[in-house]
C-alpha positions in Angstrom: 287.0 37.9 -26.2 286.5 39.8 -23.0 282.9 38.7 -22.7 283.8 35.0 -23.3 286.6 35.1 -20.7 284.4 36.9 -18.2 281.6 34.4 -18.7 283.9 31.4 -18.2 285.6 32.8 -15.1 282.4 34.0 -13.5 280.9 30.5 -13.7 283.9 29.5 -11.5 283.5 32.4 -9.1 286.5 34.3 -10.5 286.0 38.0 -10.9 287.7 40.5 -13.2 287.6 43.9 -11.5 288.8 46.0 -14.4 290.1 45.8 -18.0 292.9 48.1 -19.0 293.4 49.1 -22.6 295.0 51.8 -24.7 293.4 53.9 -27.4 296.8 54.9 -28.7 298.4 53.5 -31.9 301.6 54.4 -33.7 299.6 54.8 -37.0 296.7 56.8 -35.5 295.4 59.6 -37.7 294.2 61.4 -34.6 297.3 63.3 -33.3 296.5 63.0 -29.6 296.2 59.2 -29.9 299.4 58.7 -31.9 303.0 58.3 -30.8 304.5 58.1 -28.3 302.7 54.9 -27.4 304.1 54.3 -24.0 301.1 52.3 -22.8 300.6 49.8 -25.5 301.7 46.1 -25.3 304.3 44.7 -25.3 305.2 47.4 -22.8 303.8 46.4 -19.3 302.5 49.9 -18.5 298.9 48.7 -17.6 300.1 45.7 -15.7 302.2 47.9 -13.5 299.3 50.3 -13.1 297.1 47.4 -12.1 299.8 46.1 -9.7 299.8 49.5 -7.9 296.1 49.9 -7.9 295.2 46.5 -6.6 298.5 45.6 -4.8 298.9 42.6 -7.1 301.6 39.9 -6.9 302.6 39.7 -10.5 304.7 36.6 -10.1 301.5 34.8 -9.1 299.4 36.4 -11.9 298.6 35.4 -15.4 298.2 37.0 -18.8 296.2 35.3 -21.5 296.4 36.4 -25.1 296.3 35.5 -28.8 299.3 37.6 -29.9 303.0 37.7 -29.2 302.6 41.2 -27.8 300.4 39.8 -25.0 303.1 37.2 -24.2 306.0 39.7 -24.4 304.1 42.1 -22.1 303.4 39.4 -19.5 307.0 38.1 -19.6 308.4 41.7 -19.1 306.2 42.1 -16.0 307.0 38.6 -14.6 303.6 37.0 -15.2 302.9 33.4 -16.2 301.6 33.4 -19.8 299.0 31.5 -21.7 298.7 31.8 -25.5 295.5 31.0 -27.3 296.1 29.4 -30.7 294.8 31.4 -33.6 294.6 30.9 -37.4 295.6 34.6 -37.7 298.5 35.0 -35.2 301.4 32.8 -34.2 303.8 32.7 -31.3 307.0 32.4 -33.4 308.5 35.5 -31.7 307.5 34.6 -28.1 306.7 31.3 -26.5 304.0 31.3 -23.9 304.3 29.1 -20.8 301.1 27.3 -21.9 299.5 27.1 -25.3 295.8 26.3 -25.6 293.4 25.8 -28.4 290.2 26.9 -26.7 289.5 29.5 -24.0 287.7 26.8 -22.0 291.0 25.2 -21.3 292.0 28.1 -19.1 290.6 26.6 -15.9 292.7 23.4 -16.4 295.8 25.6 -16.1 294.9 28.5 -13.7 294.3 27.5 -10.2 
């Protein structure tokens, strides 16, 4: 997914400087990667870290995701949200600001 998003955005001169992600999981069999999982979505830990590192205005930022945890995370941090429809996941728990079927639709929304 990262590669596809990066490709689409680069074609339109939009650069992603860094991806943030957690190796932690509440069911990890590796003790040092198990709970507490303070940095996993829907907690906005990495959004706040990126805000500080890059002096971001989160109210004018977006989060794009295919799961409710992505949308919850964005909403907790004050971002605008875009959900990508999936046959696997639904947005019954959290409603994104925009819902798209295809990643190529991003540029119709983000300006």
